[in-house]
N, C-alpha and C positions, 0 to 999 in steps of 0.2 A: 753257713752261719752257725756259730756256737750257741747252744742253748744252756743257760745257767739256771739252776734251781733256786738260787737265792740272789739277792742283789749285792751281796758283799763282794763277790769276785768281780762282778761288773763294775761296782763302785771303785774298786782298786784299779781296774784297768782304765776307767775314765780318769781317775786321779793321775795315774802315770802318764796318760796321753796329754792331759792339760799341763802337767809338770814339764814334760819334754817340750811341748809346743811353746810354752811361755819362755823357757830357757833359750830355745832356738830363736825366738823373736827378740831376745836381748833384755828381758826383764830380769831382775835380781832373783837369786835362788830362793830366799825366804818368801818373797811375794809370790813366786811361782808355786811354792809348796802350799801356801795358804789358799790361793785361788784354785789350785788343783784339788785341794781337799774339799773346798766348797762344791766344786763341780762334781767330784766323785761322790760326795754325800747326796747331792741332788740326783745324779744319775742312778745311784743304787736305790734310792727311795722310789724313783719312777719305775725302775724295773721290778722292784718288789711289789709295788701297787699293781702294775700291769699284769703280773703273773698271779696275783691273788685270786682265790676262788670264791671270795665273798660275793654273795648275791644280795641285791636289795630285797627288803621284805616285800611280800606279795601285796599288791594293792587291793583294797576292798572294792567290790563292785557296788554300783549305785543302789542295787536292790537291797544290799545288806545294811546300808546306812540308815539311821533313823531320820525320820522327817522332823525337821525342826520348824516350828511355826514362825513365820516371818511377821514381825511387828512392823506394820507400815505406818504407824502413827509417829510423827516426829515430835520431839519435845518443843514446847513453845519457845524456848530460848533459841533454838536453831532457826525457826521461822522468823522470829523477830530480828535475828542477826542478818538473815538473808534480805529482809526488807530494808534494814538500815544500809546494807551494802549497796543494794539497788538504788536507793535514794542518793547515796554518796556518789555512785558512778554517774548518775544522771547529772549531777551538779559539776562534775569535773570535766576537763577538756577531753580526757580519754573516753568518757562516756558519751560525750557529744559527738566525737569523731566516730565512735562505733555506731551511734544512731544514724549518722550521715551515711556511713557505709551500708547499713541495712536499707536505708531509703534508696540509695543508688542501685542496689541489687534488685529491689522491687521494681524500680523504673526500667531497668534493663530487661527484666523478665517480661514485663508488660509490653515493652516495645518489640521484643522478639516474637510475641504471640501474634502481633498484627501483620 
């Protein structure tokens, strides 16, 4: 297998391959040139990326990170919105169905224990 230092020569080879393949399949020459160029550009980009020596930046360890205090208090707006949502779900059919499913699950668990 040939090794290429850059993706340009590989892109040209892929473009030529697509060009010939589409012409042999009966597509028009201008369409074959355009689609082959798109394929060659894509192939060249992939080969260039694959052969790049760029490495991701090193990850910091958990010991190096600062400890950020976690605020566990919720704003009252969120609590109120959760209460309103719960009340709304209890009134809807979906909430009632969910409550019935929970009741059935409790009954099944209690019957299995016996």
